N, CA, C and O atoms as a Tinker XYZ file with bonds, in Angstrom:
   544  protein
     1  N      0.924000   -1.294000    0.045000    73     2
     2  CA     0.060000    0.148000   -0.020000    64     1     3
     3  C      0.867000    1.365000    0.055000    63     2     4     5
     4  O      1.896000    1.504000    0.716000    81     3
     5  N      0.372000    2.115000   -0.588000    73     3     6
     6  CA     1.366000    3.396000   -0.768000    64     5     7
     7  C      1.057000    4.328000    0.385000    63     6     8     9
     8  O     -0.010000    4.296000    0.999000    81     7
     9  N      2.212000    5.289000    0.684000    73     7    10
    10  CA     2.681000    6.111000    1.872000    64     9    11
    11  C      0.858000    7.022000    1.680000    63    10    12    13
    12  O      0.225000    7.203000    2.720000    81    11
    13  N      0.406000    7.364000    0.687000    73    11    14
    14  CA    -0.746000    8.144000    0.489000    64    13    15
    15  C     -1.892000    7.021000    0.936000    63    14    16    17
    16  O     -2.493000    7.427000    1.931000    81    15
    17  N     -2.276000    5.957000    0.559000    73    15    18
    18  CA    -3.119000    4.985000    1.063000    64    17    19
    19  C     -3.026000    4.682000    2.553000    63    18    20    21
    20  O     -4.051000    4.383000    3.166000    81    19
    21  N     -1.957000    4.738000    3.106000    73    19    22
    22  CA    -2.215000    4.658000    4.819000    64    21    23
    23  C     -2.449000    5.820000    5.177000    63    22    24    25
    24  O     -2.740000    5.947000    6.366000    81    23
    25  N     -2.424000    6.737000    4.546000    73    23    26
    26  CA    -2.192000    8.268000    5.296000    64    25    27
    27  C     -3.772000    8.975000    5.057000    63    26    28    29
    28  O     -4.167000    9.982000    5.645000    81    27
    29  N     -4.422000    8.315000    4.218000    73    27    30
    30  CA    -5.957000    8.635000    4.257000    64    29    31
    31  C     -6.971000    8.726000    5.182000    63    30    32    33
    32  O     -7.744000    9.679000    5.273000    81    31
    33  N     -6.971000    7.508000    6.027000    73    31    34
    34  CA    -7.765000    7.126000    7.080000    64    33    35
    35  C     -7.397000    8.571000    8.170000    63    34    36    37
    36  O     -8.224000    9.437000    8.456000    81    35
    37  N     -6.100000    8.534000    8.601000    73    35    38
    38  CA    -5.539000    9.848000    9.480000    64    37    39
    39  C     -5.803000   11.054000    8.977000    63    38    40    41
    40  O     -6.028000   12.072000    9.632000    81    39
    41  N     -5.777000   10.943000    7.798000    73    39    42
    42  CA    -6.176000   12.659000    7.189000    64    41    43
    43  C     -7.619000   12.814000    7.137000    63    42    44    45
    44  O     -8.086000   13.953000    7.102000    81    43
    45  N     -8.402000   11.764000    7.127000    73    43    46
    46  CA   -10.038000   11.957000    7.354000    64    45    47
    47  C    -10.275000   12.223000    8.576000    63    46    48    49
    48  O    -11.000000   13.174000    8.870000    81    47
    49  N     -9.655000   11.361000    9.593000    73    47    50
    50  CA    -9.958000   11.902000   11.034000    64    49    51
    51  C     -9.804000   13.133000   11.487000    63    50    52    53
    52  O    -10.564000   13.698000   12.275000    81    51
    53  N     -8.534000   13.708000   10.860000    73    51    54
    54  CA    -8.001000   14.924000   11.086000    64    53    55
    55  C     -8.883000   16.376000   10.622000    63    54    56    57
    56  O     -8.977000   17.471000   11.175000    81    55
    57  N     -9.449000   15.847000    9.389000    73    55    58
    58  CA   -10.154000   16.771000    9.229000    64    57    59
    59  C    -11.637000   16.620000    9.828000    63    58    60    61
    60  O    -12.266000   17.667000    9.976000    81    59
    61  N    -12.089000   15.723000   10.092000    73    59    62
    62  CA   -13.243000   15.616000   10.576000    64    61    63
    63  C    -13.329000   15.961000   11.832000    63    62    64    65
    64  O    -14.457000   16.317000   12.175000    81    63
    65  N    -12.166000   15.982000   12.978000    73    63    66
    66  CA   -12.219000   16.294000   14.398000    64    65    67
    67  C    -12.641000   17.521000   14.627000    63    66    68    69
    68  O    -13.636000   17.666000   15.337000    81    67
    69  N    -11.917000   18.748000   14.027000    73    67    70
    70  CA   -12.174000   20.116000   13.947000    64    69    71
    71  C    -13.898000   20.632000   13.767000    63    70    72    73
    72  O    -14.432000   21.583000   14.338000    81    71
    73  N    -14.562000   19.610000   12.730000    73    71    74
    74  CA   -15.746000   19.841000   12.424000    64    73    75
    75  C    -16.757000   19.200000   13.490000    63    74    76    77
    76  O    -17.817000   19.777000   13.733000    81    75
    77  N    -16.433000   18.065000   14.086000    73    75    78
    78  CA   -16.830000   17.736000   15.382000    64    77    79
    79  C    -17.120000   18.555000   16.475000    63    78    80    81
    80  O    -18.226000   18.864000   16.916000    81    79
    81  N    -16.102000   18.847000   16.832000    73    79    82
    82  CA   -15.624000   19.820000   17.915000    64    81    83
    83  C    -16.519000   21.200000   18.014000    63    82    84    85
    84  O    -17.280000   21.534000   18.923000    81    83
    85  N    -16.172000   21.943000   16.717000    73    83    86
    86  CA   -16.780000   23.056000   16.877000    64    85    87
    87  C    -18.289000   22.880000   16.675000    63    86    88    89
    88  O    -18.920000   23.932000   16.784000    81    87
    89  N    -19.076000   21.675000   16.377000    73    87    90
    90  CA   -20.409000   21.719000   15.906000    64    89    91
    91  C    -21.027000   21.625000   17.214000    63    90    92    93
    92  O    -22.158000   21.973000   17.551000    81    91
    93  N    -19.883000   20.974000   18.055000    73    91    94
    94  CA   -20.904000   20.552000   19.523000    64    93    95
    95  C    -20.821000   21.635000   20.354000    63    94    96    97
    96  O    -21.735000   21.971000   21.106000    81    95
    97  N    -19.333000   22.433000   20.217000    73    95    98
    98  CA   -19.296000   23.438000   21.012000    64    97    99
    99  C    -20.406000   24.480000   20.793000    63    98   100   101
   100  O    -21.176000   24.957000   21.626000    81    99
   101  N    -20.316000   24.691000   19.627000    73    99   102
   102  CA   -21.311000   25.805000   18.874000    64   101   103
   103  C    -22.517000   25.585000   19.248000    63   102   104   105
   104  O    -23.034000   26.637000   19.624000    81   103
   105  N    -23.341000   24.526000   19.331000    73   103   106
   106  CA   -24.565000   23.976000   19.687000    64   105   107
   107  C    -24.716000   24.038000   21.245000    63   106   108   109
   108  O    -25.910000   23.864000   21.488000    81   107
   109  N    -24.125000   24.184000   22.206000    73   107   110
   110  CA   -24.286000   24.192000   23.463000    64   109   111
   111  C    -25.180000   25.110000   23.952000    63   110   112   113
   112  O    -24.995000   26.236000   23.490000    81   111
   113  N    -26.240000   24.996000   24.861000    73   111   114
   114  CA   -27.114000   25.916000   25.108000    64   113   115
   115  C    -26.733000   26.130000   26.804000    63   114   116   117
   116  O    -26.903000   25.315000   27.711000    81   115
   117  N    -26.125000   27.611000   26.884000    73   115   118
   118  CA   -25.680000   27.888000   27.929000    64   117   119
   119  C    -27.351000   28.351000   29.500000    63   118   120   121
   120  O    -27.808000   29.405000   29.941000    81   119
   121  N    -27.612000   27.046000   29.730000    73   119   122
   122  CA   -28.594000   26.957000   30.936000    64   121   123
   123  C    -27.928000   27.714000   32.211000    63   122   124   125
   124  O    -26.736000   27.685000   32.516000    81   123
   125  N    -29.032000   28.435000   32.919000    73   123   126
   126  CA   -28.656000   29.286000   33.828000    64   125   127
   127  C    -27.303000   30.463000   33.746000    63   126   128   129
   128  O    -26.592000   30.814000   34.688000    81   127
   129  N    -27.240000   30.854000   32.508000    73   127   130
   130  CA   -26.223000   31.655000   32.308000    64   129   131
   131  C    -26.578000   32.830000   31.821000    63   130   132   133
   132  O    -26.932000   32.890000   30.644000    81   131
   133  N    -26.552000   33.967000   32.612000    73   131   134
   134  CA   -27.235000   35.284000   32.440000    64   133   135
   135  C    -26.855000   35.764000   30.977000    63   134   136   137
   136  O    -25.752000   35.435000   30.543000    81   135
   137  N    -27.769000   36.578000   30.139000    73   135   138
   138  CA   -27.433000   36.860000   28.839000    64   137   139
   139  C    -27.897000   38.128000   28.867000    63   138   140   141
   140  O    -29.114000   38.225000   29.026000    81   139
   141  N    -27.167000   39.306000   28.740000    73   139   142
   142  CA   -27.239000   40.737000   28.233000    64   141   143
   143  C    -27.907000   41.068000   27.031000    63   142   144   145
   144  O    -27.080000   40.802000   26.159000    81   143
   145  N    -28.854000   41.463000   26.526000    73   143   146
   146  CA   -29.413000   41.876000   25.475000    64   145   147
   147  C    -30.829000   42.415000   25.470000    63   146   148   149
   148  O    -31.385000   43.026000   26.383000    81   147
   149  N    -31.406000   42.022000   24.061000    73   147   150
   150  CA   -32.643000   42.938000   23.875000    64   149   151
   151  C    -33.631000   42.277000   23.662000    63   150   152   153
   152  O    -33.389000   41.177000   23.165000    81   151
   153  N    -34.975000   42.578000   23.893000    73   151   154
   154  CA   -36.074000   41.729000   23.755000    64   153   155
   155  C    -36.942000   42.695000   22.603000    63   154   156   157
   156  O    -36.859000   43.916000   22.729000    81   155
   157  N    -37.680000   42.184000   21.610000    73   155   158
   158  CA   -38.355000   42.623000   21.186000    64   157   159
   159  C    -39.735000   41.546000   20.954000    63   158   160   161
   160  O    -39.721000   40.365000   21.302000    81   159
   161  N    -40.639000   42.080000   20.444000    73   159   162
   162  CA   -42.296000   41.171000   20.580000    64   161   163
   163  C    -42.643000   41.001000   19.014000    63   162   164   165
   164  O    -42.250000   41.633000   18.034000    81   163
   165  N    -43.515000   39.926000   19.145000    73   163   166
   166  CA   -44.345000   39.778000   17.769000    64   165   167
   167  C    -45.680000   39.370000   18.202000    63   166   168   169
   168  O    -46.038000   39.319000   19.379000    81   167
   169  N    -46.371000   39.093000   17.215000    73   167   170
   170  CA   -47.983000   38.682000   17.317000    64   169   171
   171  C    -48.608000   37.807000   16.097000    63   170   172   173
   172  O    -49.773000   37.780000   15.698000    81   171
   173  N    -47.374000   37.043000   15.594000    73   171   174
   174  CA   -47.848000   36.201000   14.531000    64   173   175
   175  C    -48.662000   34.957000   15.122000    63   174   176   177
   176  O    -48.668000   34.824000   16.346000    81   175
   177  N    -49.287000   34.121000   14.398000    73   175   178
   178  CA   -50.007000   32.991000   14.693000    64   177   179
   179  C    -49.681000   31.857000   13.904000    63   178   180   181
   180  O    -48.953000   32.294000   13.013000    81   179
   181  N    -49.829000   30.630000   13.755000    73   179   182
   182  CA   -49.478000   29.591000   13.049000    64   181   183
   183  C    -48.995000   28.423000   13.702000    63   182   184   185
   184  O    -49.600000   27.995000   14.685000    81   183
   185  N    -47.962000   27.849000   13.265000    73   183   186
   186  CA   -47.008000   26.696000   13.899000    64   185   187
   187  C    -45.729000   27.418000   14.220000    63   186   188   189
   188  O    -45.099000   28.145000   13.453000    81   187
   189  N    -45.412000   27.089000   15.562000    73   187   190
   190  CA   -44.092000   27.383000   15.724000    64   189   191
   191  C    -43.110000   26.509000   15.392000    63   190   192   193
   192  O    -43.462000   25.473000   14.828000    81   191
   193  N    -41.797000   26.714000   15.642000    73   191   194
   194  CA   -40.425000   25.814000   15.303000    64   193   195
   195  C    -40.653000   24.831000   15.937000    63   194   196   197
   196  O    -39.918000   23.931000   15.531000    81   195
   197  N    -41.480000   24.408000   16.975000    73   195   198
   198  CA   -41.357000   23.144000   17.996000    64   197   199
   199  C    -42.574000   22.111000   17.081000    63   198   200   201
   200  O    -42.582000   20.885000   17.188000    81   199
   201  N    -43.605000   22.934000   16.147000    73   199   202
   202  CA   -44.307000   22.233000   15.267000    64   201   203
   203  C    -45.729000   22.116000   16.243000    63   202   204   205
   204  O    -46.502000   21.161000   16.326000    81   203
   205  N    -45.760000   22.944000   16.682000    73   203   206
   206  CA   -47.046000   22.945000   17.543000    64   205   207
   207  C    -47.694000   24.252000   17.150000    63   206   208   209
   208  O    -47.003000   25.043000   16.508000    81   207
   209  N    -48.991000   24.590000   17.468000    73   207   210
   210  CA   -49.674000   25.940000   16.959000    64   209   211
   211  C    -49.420000   26.816000   18.000000    63   210   212   213
   212  O    -49.436000   26.370000   19.147000    81   211
   213  N    -49.133000   28.266000   17.750000    73   211   214
   214  CA   -48.620000   29.219000   18.539000    64   213   215
   215  C    -49.939000   30.270000   18.121000    63   214   216   217
   216  O    -50.702000   30.064000   17.178000    81   215
   217  N    -50.014000   31.611000   19.200000    73   215   218
   218  CA   -50.548000   32.492000   18.808000    64   217   219
   219  C    -49.633000   33.383000   19.730000    63   218   220   221
   220  O    -49.980000   33.703000   20.867000    81   219
   221  N    -48.654000   33.693000   19.261000    73   219   222
   222  CA   -48.028000   35.059000   19.805000    64   221   223
   223  C    -48.833000   36.307000   20.041000    63   222   224   225
   224  O    -48.484000   37.159000   20.859000    81   223
   225  N    -49.782000   36.384000   19.398000    73   223   226
   226  CA   -50.875000   37.631000   20.106000    64   225   227
   227  C    -51.732000   37.359000   21.701000    63   226   228   229
   228  O    -52.070000   38.215000   22.519000    81   227
   229  N    -51.890000   36.070000   21.753000    73   227   230
   230  CA   -52.318000   35.593000   23.085000    64   229   231
   231  C    -51.816000   34.988000   24.064000    63   230   232   233
   232  O    -52.269000   34.944000   25.207000    81   231
   233  N    -50.672000   34.402000   23.575000    73   231   234
   234  CA   -49.996000   33.244000   24.602000    64   233   235
   235  C    -48.622000   33.835000   24.982000    63   234   236   237
   236  O    -47.835000   34.486000   24.296000    81   235
   237  N    -48.551000   33.426000   26.274000    73   235   238
   238  CA   -46.821000   33.610000   26.811000    64   237   239
   239  C    -46.071000   32.825000   26.180000    63   238   240   241
   240  O    -46.208000   31.628000   26.435000    81   239
   241  N    -45.105000   33.209000   25.222000    73   239   242
   242  CA   -44.149000   32.164000   24.630000    64   241   243
   243  C    -42.976000   33.296000   24.106000    63   242   244   245
   244  O    -43.122000   34.515000   24.011000    81   243
   245  N    -41.830000   32.524000   23.816000    73   243   246
   246  CA   -40.669000   33.224000   23.187000    64   245   247
   247  C    -39.962000   32.333000   22.201000    63   246   248   249
   248  O    -39.772000   31.122000   22.307000    81   247
   249  N    -39.618000   33.108000   21.260000    73   247   250
   250  CA   -38.879000   32.983000   20.198000    64   249   251
   251  C    -37.218000   33.015000   20.543000    63   250   252   253
   252  O    -36.604000   34.019000   20.904000    81   251
   253  N    -36.730000   31.858000   20.369000    73   251   254
   254  CA   -35.083000   32.145000   20.910000    64   253   255
   255  C    -34.162000   32.397000   19.403000    63   254   256   257
   256  O    -34.724000   32.272000   18.315000    81   255
   257  N    -32.917000   32.707000   19.500000    73   255   258
   258  CA   -32.038000   32.929000   18.263000    64   257   259
   259  C    -31.883000   31.597000   17.837000    63   258   260   261
   260  O    -31.933000   30.660000   18.634000    81   259
   261  N    -31.627000   31.402000   16.161000    73   259   262
   262  CA   -31.637000   30.561000   15.575000    64   261   263
   263  C    -30.161000   29.702000   16.117000    63   262   264   265
   264  O    -29.998000   28.485000   16.206000    81   263
   265  N    -29.393000   30.582000   16.364000    73   263   266
   266  CA   -28.148000   30.035000   16.798000    64   265   267
   267  C    -28.137000   28.898000   17.985000    63   266   268   269
   268  O    -27.213000   28.167000   18.342000    81   267
   269  N    -29.339000   28.992000   18.418000    73   267   270
   270  CA   -29.075000   28.009000   19.804000    64   269   271
   271  C    -29.794000   26.487000   19.588000    63   270   272   273
   272  O    -29.811000   25.594000   20.435000    81   271
   273  N    -30.517000   26.416000   17.921000    73   271   274
   274  CA   -31.211000   25.269000   17.476000    64   273   275
   275  C    -29.955000   24.296000   17.062000    63   274   276   277
   276  O    -29.038000   24.563000   16.286000    81   275
   277  N    -30.170000   23.144000   17.773000    73   275   278
   278  CA   -28.945000   22.162000   17.320000    64   277   279
   279  C    -29.487000   21.078000   16.242000    63   278   280   281
   280  O    -28.851000   20.334000   15.496000    81   279
   281  N    -31.120000   21.277000   16.450000    73   279   282
   282  CA   -31.187000   19.612000   15.535000    64   281   283
   283  C    -31.932000   20.020000   13.771000    63   282   284   285
   284  O    -32.711000   20.947000   13.550000    81   283
   285  N    -31.461000   19.138000   12.857000    73   283   286
   286  CA   -31.844000   19.624000   11.590000    64   285   287
   287  C    -33.386000   19.914000   11.636000    63   286   288   289
   288  O    -33.837000   20.806000   10.917000    81   287
   289  N    -34.203000   19.191000   12.456000    73   287   290
   290  CA   -35.560000   19.317000   12.358000    64   289   291
   291  C    -35.882000   19.815000   13.806000    63   290   292   293
   292  O    -35.715000   19.161000   14.835000    81   291
   293  N    -36.387000   21.119000   13.704000    73   291   294
   294  CA   -36.545000   21.685000   15.069000    64   293   295
   295  C    -37.946000   21.065000   16.030000    63   294   296   297
   296  O    -38.157000   21.142000   17.240000    81   295
   297  N    -38.566000   20.587000   15.181000    73   295   298
   298  CA   -39.720000   19.655000   15.802000    64   297   299
   299  C    -38.910000   18.965000   16.973000    63   298   300   301
   300  O    -39.462000   18.891000   18.071000    81   299
   301  N    -37.845000   18.538000   16.838000    73   299   302
   302  CA   -37.103000   17.463000   17.810000    64   301   303
   303  C    -36.225000   17.731000   18.399000    63   302   304   305
   304  O    -35.512000   16.853000   18.887000    81   303
   305  N    -35.976000   19.025000   18.554000    73   303   306
   306  CA   -34.401000   19.956000   19.097000    64   305   307
   307  C    -35.011000   19.902000   20.433000    63   306   308   309
   308  O    -36.201000   19.745000   20.705000    81   307
   309  N    -33.804000   20.089000   21.386000    73   307   310
   310  CA   -33.648000   19.955000   22.599000    64   309   311
   311  C    -34.453000   20.803000   23.349000    63   310   312   313
   312  O    -35.024000   20.580000   24.416000    81   311
   313  N    -34.422000   22.061000   22.484000    73   311   314
   314  CA   -35.275000   23.512000   23.342000    64   313   315
   315  C    -36.798000   23.037000   22.979000    63   314   316   317
   316  O    -37.662000   23.590000   23.660000    81   315
   317  N    -37.179000   22.246000   22.164000    73   315   318
   318  CA   -38.624000   22.394000   22.517000    64   317   319
   319  C    -39.100000   21.063000   23.206000    63   318   320   321
   320  O    -40.093000   20.413000   22.879000    81   319
   321  N    -38.097000   20.733000   24.355000    73   319   322
   322  CA   -38.576000   19.695000   25.091000    64   321   323
   323  C    -38.547000   20.249000   27.054000    63   322   324   325
   324  O    -37.926000   19.693000   27.959000    81   323
   325  N    -39.259000   21.220000   27.123000    73   323   326
   326  CA   -39.195000   21.917000   28.401000    64   325   327
   327  C    -38.480000   22.777000   28.979000    63   326   328   329
   328  O    -38.408000   23.100000   30.164000    81   327
   329  N    -37.668000   23.326000   27.583000    73   327   330
   330  CA   -37.120000   24.707000   28.007000    64   329   331
   331  C    -37.643000   25.538000   28.044000    63   330   332   333
   332  O    -38.551000   25.688000   27.226000    81   331
   333  N    -37.350000   26.592000   29.059000    73   331   334
   334  CA   -38.174000   28.473000   28.947000    64   333   335
   335  C    -37.000000   29.383000   29.274000    63   334   336   337
   336  O    -36.006000   29.044000   29.916000    81   335
   337  N    -37.167000   30.215000   28.911000    73   335   338
   338  CA   -36.326000   31.474000   29.235000    64   337   339
   339  C    -36.720000   32.523000   30.184000    63   338   340   341
   340  O    -37.631000   33.327000   29.989000    81   339
   341  N    -36.044000   32.466000   31.123000    73   339   342
   342  CA   -36.416000   33.812000   32.392000    64   341   343
   343  C    -35.740000   35.042000   31.807000    63   342   344   345
   344  O    -34.578000   35.289000   31.487000    81   343
   345  N    -37.028000   35.816000   31.777000    73   343   346
   346  CA   -36.260000   37.424000   31.382000    64   345   347
   347  C    -36.464000   38.365000   32.502000    63   346   348   349
   348  O    -37.554000   38.456000   33.068000    81   347
   349  N    -35.616000   38.942000   32.772000    73   347   350
   350  CA   -36.123000   40.212000   33.860000    64   349   351
   351  C    -35.559000   41.707000   33.266000    63   350   352   353
   352  O    -34.465000   41.839000   32.717000    81   351
   353  N    -36.589000   42.858000   33.504000    73   351   354
   354  CA   -36.397000   44.089000   33.092000    64   353   355
   355  C    -37.071000   44.866000   34.161000    63   354   356   357
   356  O    -38.180000   44.619000   34.634000    81   355
   357  N    -36.294000   45.807000   34.476000    73   355   358
   358  CA   -36.341000   47.047000   35.590000    64   357   359
   359  C    -37.166000   46.153000   36.580000    63   358   360   361
   360  O    -38.391000   46.275000   36.566000    81   359
   361  N    -36.627000   45.340000   37.363000    73   359   362
   362  CA   -37.497000   44.640000   38.600000    64   361   363
   363  C    -38.294000   43.509000   38.353000    63   362   364   365
   364  O    -38.644000   42.756000   39.262000    81   363
   365  N    -38.666000   43.313000   36.920000    73   363   366
   366  CA   -39.771000   42.514000   36.733000    64   365   367
   367  C    -39.082000   41.282000   36.100000    63   366   368   369
   368  O    -38.258000   41.243000   35.186000    81   367
   369  N    -39.616000   40.322000   36.802000    73   367   370
   370  CA   -39.296000   38.872000   35.404000    64   369   371
   371  C    -40.229000   38.049000   35.452000    63   370   372   373
   372  O    -40.854000   37.818000   36.487000    81   371
   373  N    -40.474000   37.434000   34.222000    73   371   374
   374  CA   -41.295000   36.478000   33.720000    64   373   375
   375  C    -40.245000   35.289000   33.415000    63   374   376   377
   376  O    -39.015000   35.263000   33.379000    81   375
   377  N    -41.250000   34.312000   33.211000    73   375   378
   378  CA   -40.775000   32.880000   32.611000    64   377   379
   379  C    -41.685000   32.281000   31.684000    63   378   380   381
   380  O    -42.842000   31.984000   31.982000    81   379
   381  N    -41.017000   32.050000   30.235000    73   379   382
   382  CA   -41.858000   31.709000   28.888000    64   381   383
   383  C    -41.300000   30.877000   28.352000    63   382   384   385
   384  O    -40.085000   30.912000   28.157000    81   383
   385  N    -42.204000   29.758000   27.921000    73   383   386
   386  CA   -41.485000   28.525000   26.968000    64   385   387
   387  C    -41.058000   28.845000   25.662000    63   386   388   389
   388  O    -41.728000   29.491000   24.856000    81   387
   389  N    -40.023000   28.419000   25.482000    73   387   390
   390  CA   -39.362000   28.374000   23.968000    64   389   391
   391  C    -40.409000   27.570000   23.244000    63   390   392   393
   392  O    -40.606000   26.432000   23.670000    81   391
   393  N    -41.162000   28.024000   22.136000    73   391   394
   394  CA   -41.990000   27.341000   21.206000    64   393   395
   395  C    -41.688000   27.817000   19.960000    63   394   396   397
   396  O    -42.310000   27.243000   19.066000    81   395
   397  N    -40.676000   28.976000   19.484000    73   395   398
   398  CA   -40.579000   29.209000   18.400000    64   397   399
   399  C    -39.124000   29.600000   18.238000    63   398   400   401
   400  O    -38.395000   29.685000   19.226000    81   399
   401  N    -38.706000   29.831000   17.059000    73   399   402
   402  CA   -36.922000   30.093000   16.557000    64   401   403
   403  C    -37.172000   31.847000   15.940000    63   402   404   405
   404  O    -38.059000   32.284000   15.207000    81   403
   405  N    -36.396000   32.312000   16.369000    73   403   406
   406  CA   -36.354000   33.770000   15.461000    64   405   407
   407  C    -35.040000   33.577000   14.474000    63   406   408   409
   408  O    -33.915000   33.326000   14.905000    81   407
   409  N    -35.263000   33.685000   13.540000    73   407   410
   410  CA   -34.056000   33.620000   12.840000    64   409   411
   411  C    -33.099000   34.768000   12.439000    63   410   412   413
   412  O    -32.064000   34.499000   11.831000    81   411
   413  N    -33.431000   36.089000   12.777000    73   411   414
   414  CA   -32.978000   36.982000   12.390000    64   413   415
   415  C    -32.478000   37.558000   13.544000    63   414   416   417
   416  O    -31.783000   38.573000   13.484000    81   415
   417  N    -32.816000   36.903000   14.809000    73   415   418
   418  CA   -32.493000   37.660000   16.198000    64   417   419
   419  C    -30.778000   37.066000   16.258000    63   418   420   421
   420  O    -30.462000   35.942000   15.866000    81   419
   421  N    -29.918000   37.956000   16.761000    73   419   422
   422  CA   -28.537000   37.239000   17.114000    64   421   423
   423  C    -28.379000   36.660000   18.439000    63   422   424   425
   424  O    -29.455000   36.483000   19.010000    81   423
   425  N    -27.140000   36.247000   19.217000    73   423   426
   426  CA   -27.360000   35.236000   20.181000    64   425   427
   427  C    -27.938000   36.031000   21.385000    63   426   428   429
   428  O    -28.252000   35.397000   22.392000    81   427
   429  N    -28.096000   37.340000   21.346000    73   427   430
   430  CA   -28.447000   37.981000   22.766000    64   429   431
   431  C    -29.663000   38.331000   22.369000    63   430   432   433
   432  O    -30.031000   39.166000   23.195000    81   431
   433  N    -30.390000   38.196000   21.683000    73   431   434
   434  CA   -31.711000   39.097000   21.004000    64   433   435
   435  C    -32.939000   37.795000   21.006000    63   434   436   437
   436  O    -32.968000   36.925000   20.136000    81   435
   437  N    -33.762000   37.863000   21.980000    73   435   438
   438  CA   -34.835000   37.405000   22.146000    64   437   439
   439  C    -36.209000   37.866000   21.649000    63   438   440   441
   440  O    -36.596000   38.978000   22.010000    81   439
   441  N    -37.014000   37.084000   20.819000    73   439   442
   442  CA   -38.493000   37.645000   20.497000    64   441   443
   443  C    -39.402000   37.082000   21.174000    63   442   444   445
   444  O    -39.659000   35.883000   21.074000    81   443
   445  N    -40.149000   38.090000   22.143000    73   443   446
   446  CA   -41.309000   37.593000   23.123000    64   445   447
   447  C    -42.615000   37.945000   22.472000    63   446   448   449
   448  O    -42.867000   38.879000   21.711000    81   447
   449  N    -43.287000   37.120000   22.876000    73   447   450
   450  CA   -44.947000   37.228000   22.586000    64   449   451
   451  C    -45.628000   38.589000   22.671000    63   450   452   453
   452  O    -45.517000   38.948000   23.844000    81   451
   453  N    -45.935000   39.023000   22.339000    73   451   454
   454  CA   -46.903000   40.587000   22.960000    64   453   455
   455  C    -47.465000   40.371000   24.305000    63   454   456   457
   456  O    -47.416000   41.371000   25.022000    81   455
   457  N    -47.884000   39.523000   24.723000    73   455   458
   458  CA   -48.449000   39.295000   26.168000    64   457   459
   459  C    -47.139000   39.142000   26.955000    63   458   460   461
   460  O    -47.077000   39.823000   27.979000    81   459
   461  N    -46.236000   38.483000   26.705000    73   459   462
   462  CA   -45.037000   38.459000   27.463000    64   461   463
   463  C    -44.410000   39.708000   27.459000    63   462   464   465
   464  O    -43.956000   40.162000   28.509000    81   463
   465  N    -44.319000   40.415000   26.235000    73   463   466
   466  CA   -43.427000   41.584000   26.580000    64   465   467
   467  C    -44.419000   42.752000   27.382000    63   466   468   469
   468  O    -43.908000   43.733000   27.922000    81   467
   469  N    -45.492000   42.575000   27.383000    73   467   470
   470  CA   -46.172000   43.695000   27.995000    64   469   471
   471  C    -46.343000   43.397000   29.463000    63   470   472   473
   472  O    -47.008000   44.018000   30.293000    81   471
   473  N    -45.733000   42.508000   29.583000    73   471   474
   474  CA   -45.671000   42.104000   31.332000    64   473   475
   475  C    -44.493000   42.687000   31.976000    63   474   476   477
   476  O    -44.299000   42.849000   33.181000    81   475
   477  N    -43.745000   42.973000   30.994000    73   475   478
   478  CA   -42.343000   43.816000   31.354000    64   477   479
   479  C    -42.104000   45.125000   30.826000    63   478   480   481
   480  O    -41.115000   45.722000   31.251000    81   479
   481  N    -42.790000   45.639000   30.028000    73   479   482
   482  CA   -42.941000   47.152000   29.262000    64   481   483
   483  C    -44.373000   47.437000   28.537000    63   482   484   485
   484  O    -45.171000   46.532000   28.292000    81   483
   485  N    -44.560000   48.580000   28.277000    73   483   486
   486  CA   -45.322000   48.629000   27.407000    64   485   487
   487  C    -44.969000   48.563000   26.053000    63   486   488   489
   488  O    -44.140000   49.345000   25.587000    81   487
   489  N    -45.661000   47.482000   25.204000    73   487   490
   490  CA   -45.180000   47.281000   23.625000    64   489   491
   491  C    -44.933000   48.442000   22.572000    63   490   492   493
   492  O    -44.429000   48.202000   21.474000    81   491
   493  N    -45.258000   49.521000   22.909000    73   491   494
   494  CA   -45.108000   50.590000   22.427000    64   493   495
   495  C    -43.392000   51.333000   22.208000    63   494   496   497
   496  O    -42.891000   52.026000   21.322000    81   495
   497  N    -42.904000   50.784000   23.456000    73   495   498
   498  CA   -41.173000   50.613000   23.256000    64   497   499
   499  C    -40.811000   49.946000   22.343000    63   498   500   501
   500  O    -39.805000   50.483000   21.879000    81   499
   501  N    -41.130000   48.805000   21.649000    73   499   502
   502  CA   -40.655000   48.095000   20.805000    64   501   503
   503  C    -39.499000   47.348000   21.079000    63   502   504   505
   504  O    -39.373000   46.227000   20.586000    81   503
   505  N    -38.535000   47.894000   21.896000    73   503   506
   506  CA   -37.207000   47.268000   22.205000    64   505   507
   507  C    -36.797000   47.503000   23.338000    63   506   508   509
   508  O    -36.514000   48.680000   23.560000    81   507
   509  N    -36.606000   46.466000   24.500000    73   507   510
   510  CA   -36.230000   46.774000   25.576000    64   509   511
   511  C    -34.880000   46.194000   26.112000    63   510   512   513
   512  O    -34.771000   45.045000   25.685000    81   511
   513  N    -33.848000   46.537000   26.857000    73   511   514
   514  CA   -32.707000   45.797000   27.146000    64   513   515
   515  C    -33.051000   45.021000   28.460000    63   514   516   517
   516  O    -33.480000   45.486000   29.517000    81   515
   517  N    -32.739000   43.646000   28.117000    73   515   518
   518  CA   -33.023000   42.699000   29.164000    64   517   519
   519  C    -31.777000   41.921000   29.634000    63   518   520   521
   520  O    -30.647000   42.084000   29.172000    81   519
   521  N    -32.171000   40.928000   30.752000    73   519   522
   522  CA   -31.153000   40.158000   31.024000    64   521   523
   523  C    -32.107000   38.805000   30.801000    63   522   524   525
   524  O    -33.248000   38.800000   31.263000    81   523
   525  N    -31.637000   37.788000   30.149000    73   523   526
   526  CA   -32.264000   36.819000   29.967000    64   525   527
   527  C    -31.384000   35.371000   30.350000    63   526   528   529
   528  O    -30.154000   35.428000   30.322000    81   527
   529  N    -31.961000   34.294000   30.648000    73   527   530
   530  CA   -31.547000   33.011000   30.774000    64   529   531
   531  C    -31.723000   31.705000   30.325000    63   530   532   533
   532  O    -32.704000   31.518000   31.044000    81   531
   533  N    -31.586000   30.529000   29.679000    73   531   534
   534  CA   -32.321000   29.116000   29.247000    64   533   535
   535  C    -32.176000   28.681000   30.835000    63   534   536   537
   536  O    -31.249000   28.700000   31.644000    81   535
   537  N    -33.763000   28.221000   30.876000    73   535   538
   538  CA   -34.024000   27.379000   32.672000    64   537   539
   539  C    -34.616000   26.168000   32.248000    63   538   540   541
   540  O    -35.084000   26.087000   31.112000    81   539
   541  N    -34.647000   25.232000   33.023000    73   539   542
   542  CA   -35.632000   23.976000   32.711000    64   541   543
   543  C    -36.843000   24.072000   33.366000    63   542   544
   544  O    -37.692000   23.191000   33.225000    81   543
């Protein structure tokens, strides 16, 4: 067998290793770690990323940044398995279940349902600076 033939399995393992490490590290959800960022709200109705019907105009829920979703099929994502977000703003704190994905949110931005946002601030504000964290 040539030197190249013997080296291919090693080369394949070396190339695959960084992809595995990067994928696993990037997919970690920081439970209980406070995140300073912003919250906005939305009021759409239909199916959320967890595959269930939602109405963000009437229900308490949150859409979290797409970067925290780890499953190719979001219906099966760990975030859809009893994960909530605790959000604090000016001495008020709410806990809302993760039911949707926010594709346009960066890692510190969450999109609350309108009633959830209203428990923290007047919706006419549009955007508020919050501290939030994933909780079980």
